[in-house]
All heavy atoms as an XYZ file, in Angstrom:
464
protein
N      86.451     96.676     91.259
C      84.964     96.329     91.411
C      84.447     96.049     90.020
O      84.682     96.820     89.108
C      84.201     97.462     91.997
C      82.769     97.348     92.280
C      82.540     96.239     93.341
C      82.208     98.599     92.795
N      83.734     94.899     89.862
C      83.165     94.498     88.675
C      81.775     94.075     88.774
O      81.322     93.542     89.851
C      83.930     93.403     87.849
C      85.312     93.833     87.558
C      83.996     92.083     88.683
N      80.924     94.188     87.688
C      79.507     93.762     87.832
C      79.489     92.297     87.563
O      80.491     91.716     87.087
C      78.706     94.512     86.774
O      79.104     94.233     85.466
N      78.337     91.668     87.837
C      78.186     90.176     87.551
C      78.302     89.906     86.191
O      78.662     88.800     85.808
C      76.935     89.755     88.217
C      75.568     90.337     87.551
O      75.762     91.488     86.915
O      74.516     89.718     87.622
N      78.049     90.799     85.268
C      78.152     90.559     83.838
C      79.584     90.184     83.440
O      79.856     89.449     82.500
N      80.596     90.762     84.133
C      82.017     90.438     83.905
C      82.237     89.030     84.303
O      82.889     88.168     83.640
C      82.927     91.438     84.639
C      84.343     90.957     84.546
C      82.754     92.837     83.974
N      81.853     88.743     85.572
C      82.196     87.372     86.149
C      81.440     86.280     85.466
O      81.904     85.156     85.366
C      81.962     87.390     87.650
C      82.701     88.349     88.497
C      82.326     88.292     89.928
C      84.246     88.128     88.335
N      80.172     86.567     85.015
C      79.346     85.591     84.419
C      79.457     85.340     82.949
O      78.700     84.741     82.280
C      77.905     85.772     84.847
C      77.750     85.676     86.366
C      76.364     86.063     86.830
O      75.476     86.509     86.013
O      76.151     85.893     88.023
N      80.416     86.114     82.343
C      80.663     86.020     80.855
C      80.892     84.565     80.562
O      81.732     83.898     81.100
C      81.850     86.852     80.550
C      82.353     86.683     79.054
C      81.373     87.244     78.098
N      82.020     87.583     76.868
C      81.417     87.496     75.785
N      80.172     87.126     75.663
N      82.038     87.817     74.634
N      80.082     84.086     79.532
C      80.254     82.663     79.168
C      81.165     82.582     77.984
O      81.073     83.214     77.014
C      78.873     82.077     78.833
C      77.910     82.245     79.978
C      79.023     80.619     78.353
C      78.302     81.376     81.208
N      82.123     81.597     78.112
C      83.135     81.305     77.061
C      82.600     80.318     76.100
O      81.576     79.769     76.240
N      83.349     80.015     75.068
C      82.977     79.081     74.027
C      82.778     77.582     74.526
O      82.095     76.843     73.893
C      84.086     79.131     73.002
C      85.249     79.743     73.629
C      84.686     80.559     74.811
N      83.423     77.291     75.667
C      83.207     75.919     76.192
C      82.166     75.949     77.364
O      82.243     75.051     78.299
C      84.504     75.354     76.628
C      85.449     75.033     75.492
C      86.775     74.500     75.981
N      87.388     75.612     76.768
C      88.659     75.772     76.887
N      89.480     74.961     76.402
N      89.106     76.838     77.654
N      81.374     76.947     77.438
C      80.272     77.131     78.413
C      80.838     77.383     79.756
O      80.169     77.107     80.831
C      79.421     75.885     78.446
C      77.991     76.202     78.209
O      77.671     77.357     77.775
O      77.065     75.349     78.446
N      82.096     77.919     79.965
C      82.603     78.134     81.242
C      82.531     79.755     81.484
O      82.483     80.503     80.532
C      84.081     77.755     81.386
C      85.048     78.698     80.673
C      85.109     78.456     79.126
O      84.369     77.740     78.535
O      85.873     79.302     78.502
N      82.398     80.104     82.779
C      82.328     81.517     83.134
C      83.723     82.127     83.230
O      84.664     81.485     83.520
C      81.594     81.649     84.501
C      80.166     81.398     84.444
C      79.495     81.762     85.727
O      80.110     82.028     86.766
N      78.093     81.791     85.746
N      83.745     83.397     82.874
C      85.003     84.185     83.031
C      85.401     84.107     84.448
O      86.584     83.785     84.740
C      84.738     85.569     82.559
C      85.954     86.467     82.545
C      86.865     86.271     81.514
C      86.195     87.484     83.444
C      88.023     87.100     81.513
C      87.267     88.278     83.374
C      88.227     88.101     82.354
N      84.639     84.384     85.392
C      84.836     84.186     86.753
C      85.962     85.047     87.439
O      86.610     85.815     86.734
N      86.138     84.819     88.642
C      87.353     85.450     89.402
C      88.655     85.084     88.848
O      89.551     85.867     88.773
C      87.199     85.179     90.910
C      85.960     85.778     91.583
C      85.910     85.513     92.987
O      86.938     85.130     93.597
O      84.797     85.744     93.512
N      88.775     83.853     88.376
C      90.051     83.363     87.799
C      90.439     84.191     86.565
O      91.531     84.587     86.363
C      89.985     81.887     87.446
C      91.285     81.394     86.944
C      91.180     79.873     86.727
O      90.569     79.122     87.529
O      91.644     79.437     85.652
N      89.367     84.413     85.673
C      89.598     85.257     84.505
C      89.952     86.683     84.856
O      90.800     87.320     84.220
N      89.313     87.199     85.875
C      89.578     88.526     86.243
C      90.985     88.679     86.857
O      91.753     89.569     86.419
C      88.577     89.003     87.363
C      88.716     90.354     87.987
C      88.625     91.385     86.979
C      87.708     90.539     89.076
N      91.430     87.713     87.650
C      92.847     87.777     88.195
C      93.827     87.668     87.038
O      94.762     88.373     87.046
C      92.949     86.573     89.171
C      92.440     86.893     90.579
C      92.949     85.916     91.608
N      92.351     84.609     91.470
C      91.221     84.315     91.904
N      90.469     85.036     92.677
N      90.738     82.956     91.689
N      93.530     86.762     86.075
C      94.502     86.695     84.994
C      94.594     87.905     84.165
O      95.686     88.317     83.705
C      94.007     85.450     84.120
N      93.452     88.543     83.939
C      93.446     89.839     83.205
C      94.245     90.905     83.900
O      94.978     91.631     83.343
C      92.013     90.265     82.911
N      94.085     90.962     85.171
C      94.789     91.989     86.005
C      96.258     91.711     86.044
O      97.104     92.534     86.045
C      94.171     92.112     87.393
C      92.775     92.716     87.480
C      92.170     92.544     88.915
C      92.728     94.128     87.024
N      96.637     90.362     86.129
C      98.033     89.994     86.267
C      98.824     90.230     84.956
O      99.991     90.500     84.971
C      98.153     88.503     86.531
N      98.188     90.225     83.783
C      98.799     90.420     82.573
C      98.537     91.801     82.004
O      99.023     92.128     80.876
C      98.289     89.380     81.422
O      96.920     89.577     81.297
C      98.600     88.013     81.946
N      97.885     92.717     82.783
C      97.636     94.045     82.344
C      98.907     94.860     82.269
O      99.848     94.644     83.100
C      96.628     94.730     83.316
N      99.108     95.673     81.260
C     100.265     96.592     81.182
C     100.333     97.508     82.336
O      99.256     97.754     82.957
C     100.140     97.160     79.863
C      98.634     97.255     79.611
C      98.121     96.009     80.143
N     101.484     97.961     82.700
C     101.643     98.983     83.724
C     100.821    100.188     83.367
O     100.432    100.441     82.242
N     100.548    101.025     84.386
C      99.862    102.137     84.160
C      98.824    102.362     85.304
O      98.991    101.829     86.325
N      97.808    103.108     84.931
C      96.804    103.500     85.944
C      95.458    102.821     85.713
O      95.372    101.798     85.008
N      94.449    103.438     86.233
C      93.146    102.929     86.144
C      92.636    102.676     84.730
O      92.020    101.730     84.453
C      92.138    103.927     86.907
N      92.923    103.700     83.855
C      92.437    103.403     82.416
C      92.980    102.151     81.784
O      92.317    101.440     81.109
C      92.877    104.696     81.640
C      92.977    105.766     82.671
C      93.528    104.962     83.926
N      94.270    101.849     82.043
C      94.873    100.734     81.441
C      94.301     99.392     82.055
O      94.149     98.390     81.308
C      96.445    100.762     81.592
C      97.031    101.856     80.770
C      96.976    103.208     81.360
O      96.508    103.352     82.560
O      97.272    104.237     80.702
N      94.161     99.387     83.400
C      93.524     98.202     83.992
C      92.140     98.011     83.545
O      91.819     96.818     83.298
C      93.643     98.456     85.565
C      94.981     98.358     86.229
C      94.797     98.701     87.693
C      95.564     97.000     86.050
N      91.392     99.084     83.454
C      89.978     98.872     82.976
C      89.957     98.367     81.646
O      89.202     97.438     81.221
C      89.221    100.300     83.045
O      89.277    100.748     84.311
C      87.785    100.161     82.528
N      90.720     98.883     80.671
C      90.882     98.380     79.308
C      91.324     96.972     79.247
O      90.745     96.158     78.416
C      91.793     99.299     78.520
N      92.219     96.540     80.054
C      92.758     95.149     80.017
C      91.668     94.185     80.459
O      91.485     93.090     79.887
C      93.959     95.052     81.019
N      90.879     94.593     81.534
C      89.733     93.635     81.967
C      88.721     93.585     80.895
O      88.251     92.488     80.576
C      89.216     94.182     83.305
C      87.948     93.396     83.695
C      90.220     94.003     84.386
N      88.248     94.749     80.369
C      87.193     94.678     79.339
C      87.689     93.940     78.098
O      86.895     93.247     77.504
C      86.739     96.162     79.003
C      85.897     96.732     80.214
C      85.588     98.309     79.786
C      84.709     96.013     80.470
N      88.898     94.109     77.723
C      89.446     93.426     76.528
C      89.403     91.910     76.765
O      88.941     91.116     75.868
C      90.918     93.840     76.195
C      90.870     95.225     75.550
O      89.923     95.726     75.173
O      92.019     95.725     75.491
N      89.709     91.494     77.964
C      89.733     90.069     78.337
C      88.303     89.487     78.323
O      88.078     88.380     77.844
C      90.473     89.860     79.674
N      87.403     90.244     78.925
C      86.028     89.896     78.933
C      85.449     89.702     77.497
O      84.822     88.633     77.251
C      85.122     90.811     79.730
C      83.650     90.617     79.577
C      85.487     90.780     81.201
N      85.674     90.667     76.636
C      85.148     90.585     75.290
C      85.794     89.482     74.493
O      85.180     88.792     73.712
C      85.309     91.929     74.528
C      84.412     93.021     75.108
N      83.023     92.963     74.860
C      84.569     94.140     75.853
C      82.438     93.998     75.430
N      83.362     94.736     76.057
N      87.059     89.168     74.795
C      87.726     88.123     74.150
C      87.432     86.694     74.607
O      87.666     85.728     73.912
C      89.306     88.316     74.181
O      89.644     89.538     73.626
N      86.849     86.677     75.792
C      86.535     85.391     76.430
C      85.371     84.633     75.787
O      85.237     83.466     76.007
C      86.317     85.554     77.952
N      84.508     85.266     75.051
C      83.383     84.563     74.532
C      83.226     84.857     73.032
O      83.862     85.767     72.424
N      82.473     83.982     72.377
C      82.266     84.114     70.985
C      80.885     84.635     70.629
O      80.467     84.753     69.525
C      82.526     82.822     70.173
C      81.712     81.682     70.836
O      80.983     81.861     71.751
O      81.822     80.573     70.239
N      80.150     85.013     71.689
C      78.728     85.570     71.527
C      78.699     86.966     72.150
O      79.541     87.227     72.948
C      77.790     84.714     72.327
C      77.608     83.243     71.814
C      77.079     83.219     70.405
O      76.149     83.838     70.106
N      77.665     82.359     69.531
N      77.736     87.781     71.720
C      77.630     89.093     72.407
C      77.412     88.906     73.866
O      76.802     88.006     74.323
C      76.419     89.769     71.693
C      76.272     88.992     70.430
C      76.803     87.584     70.683
N      77.776     89.995     74.629
C      77.457     89.989     76.044
C      75.967     89.928     76.298
O      75.263     90.624     75.551
C      78.086     91.279     76.694
C      79.599     91.231     76.850
C      80.019     92.702     77.259
C      80.005     90.261     77.926
N      75.543     89.160     77.299
C      74.146     89.112     77.591
C      73.803     89.983     78.767
O      72.657     90.125     79.092
C      73.723     87.640     77.875
C      73.901     86.746     76.691
C      73.347     85.371     77.016
N      74.354     84.734     77.805
C      74.239     83.497     78.240
N      73.106     82.776     77.955
N      75.128     82.907     78.923
N      74.770     90.619     79.356
C      74.562     91.441     80.543
C      75.603     92.594     80.438
O      76.514     92.602     79.665
C      74.832     90.669     81.808
C      74.222     91.253     83.122
O      73.656     92.346     82.985
O      74.322     90.590     84.134
N      75.377     93.544     81.370
C      76.359     94.675     81.359
C      77.691     94.214     81.775
O      77.848     93.159     82.500
C      75.885     95.815     82.231
C      75.919     95.365     83.768
O      75.101     94.535     84.161
O      76.805     95.814     84.503
N      78.729     94.939     81.414
C      80.081     94.585     81.851
C      80.615     95.934     82.429
O      81.187     96.701     81.700
C      80.994     94.080     80.655
N      80.515     96.046     83.674
C      81.006     97.266     84.301
C      82.235     97.016     85.177
O      82.259     96.074     85.919
C      79.878     97.926     85.269
O      78.720     98.089     84.460
C      80.300     99.108     85.896
N      83.264     97.901     84.925
C      84.466     97.754     85.700
C      84.798     99.188     86.312
O      84.736    100.168     85.648
C      85.689     97.399     84.821
C      86.982     97.398     85.541
C      85.373     96.020     84.170
N      85.075     99.105     87.596
C      85.523    100.323     88.365
C      86.772    100.144     88.959
O      87.003     99.200     89.722
C      84.454    100.754     89.424
C      84.787    101.889     90.334
C      84.834    103.169     89.503
C      83.820    101.985     91.435
N      87.782    100.966     88.531
C      89.145    100.892     89.180
C      89.412    102.197     89.851
O      89.274    103.258     89.301
C      90.169    100.627     88.045
C      91.621    100.622     88.624
C      89.955     99.347     87.315
N      89.780    102.067     91.130
C      90.145    103.329     91.869
C      91.669    103.343     92.112
O      92.260    102.414     92.482
C      89.450    103.239     93.261
C      89.853    104.377     94.114
C      87.916    103.149     93.135
N      92.210    104.512     91.710
C      93.603    104.683     91.841
C      93.943    105.879     92.668
O      93.387    106.946     92.531
C      94.111    104.923     90.367
O      95.534    105.129     90.442
N      94.875    105.680     93.668
C      95.252    106.802     94.606
C      96.051    107.895     93.777
O      96.731    107.555     92.841
C      96.028    106.141     95.604
C      96.643    104.894     95.047
C      95.631    104.501     94.052
N      95.943    109.010     94.268
C      96.704    110.143     93.668
C      97.573    110.704     94.792
O      97.386    110.470     95.975
C      95.811    111.233     93.082
O      94.964    111.783     94.120
C      94.964    110.708     91.989
N      98.621    111.406     94.388
C      99.358    112.068     95.438
C     100.787    111.869     95.134
O     101.828    112.049     95.422
């Protein structure tokens, strides 16, 4: 689950990070659990633009235990 600030992150060519960027970040994330997935998404969001974020960037990853 991500906030609109993640999906609407504007890159240097005026394109949005979007669902495509989110899928790419998750696909290239290292193995592990929720903390690693969260870090991978936030790293990709911050790397996607050359300007500071204009909105919040919230990521929630739920991982089953057992």
